[in-house]
Steps between C-alpha positions, in 0.01 A plus 500: 500500500843340511713463190797266485798446272702179530862479381766230512822595681837329529408356841122467484195707410397859572134600521435873484165611638345842445168648596302438815762298690647548846861395550437376856216269389713354222788446746268312736366281219847438355645391834264201490560406135838338542598145588335408829264799499121488517416675174157664501459438127458124444618521139853589613555174690688329214709806430614575855738200511705672228524832686818530705464866600250783459576873495242779492608850400341828402221711644121475518362503145836396346635178650734231366491143628827318422480122517842339522559141390701335224206295375244783483364572155311822415245320283412255779475782753272688261275194461475450876432869561224501237321233705528702821279799570771715658259781581299263717811427710645850520 
């Protein structure tokens, strides 16, 4: 099971994942969820236009996805992520 914690930052939104998550799989998914990418999770299509840069840090089981973009809002990211079954895509 994957747990996530979403926080607003000065330049975007951080999503901290813990549990059964592989950093490499999240990096592969994240590389497609920016402007122009082919996101595997349809629910992110509206959000990806607001993402200017994506960083993935950490190690397997403890990974942080940092979404950079001035117009990103943690509550909107949380809503979109609730609609997406992340475990199905990772």
